[in-house]
C-alpha positions in Angstrom: 8.5 17.6 -7.3 6.4 15.8 -4.8 5.1 12.2 -5.2 2.7 10.1 -3.1 2.8 6.4 -2.7 -0.3 4.7 -1.3 -0.5 1.1 -0.4 -3.7 -0.8 0.3 -3.8 -4.0 2.2 -6.9 -5.9 3.0 -6.9 -8.6 5.6 -9.6 -10.8 7.0 -10.2 -8.6 10.1 -8.9 -5.2 9.1 -8.6 -2.9 6.1 -6.4 0.0 6.0 -4.5 2.4 3.8 -0.9 3.7 4.3 0.4 6.7 2.4 3.9 8.0 2.3 5.2 11.2 0.7 8.4 11.1 -1.3 10.0 14.5 -1.7 13.0 13.3 -3.7 13.6 10.1 -5.7 16.9 9.6 -3.8 15.0 9.3 -0.6 12.7 6.6 -1.8 14.6 3.7 -0.2 14.8 5.5 3.1 11.1 6.4 3.0 10.2 2.7 2.2 12.3 1.5 5.2 10.6 4.0 7.5 7.2 2.9 6.0 7.9 -0.7 6.8 9.0 0.1 10.3 5.8 2.1 10.8 3.7 -0.9 9.6 5.6 -3.3 11.8 5.0 -1.0 14.8 1.2 -0.9 14.0 1.1 -4.7 13.6 2.9 -5.3 16.8 0.3 -3.2 18.6 -2.3 -5.5 17.0 -0.4 -8.6 18.0 -0.1 -9.6 14.4 2.9 -11.2 12.8 4.0 -9.9 9.4 7.1 -10.8 7.4 8.8 -8.6 4.8 11.2 -9.7 2.2 13.1 -6.9 0.5 
């Protein structure tokens, strides 16, 4: 069973959509951590600072 999680975030200067595919429910946490790392990488390239609280 495949599931998709899409997150939308709109900021003052940019608007984007991130989607991650979850193959198994047990991998959700791992996928979310990878997702957050991906966002942090993107934001570092844009010289933005973003904080995450889990």
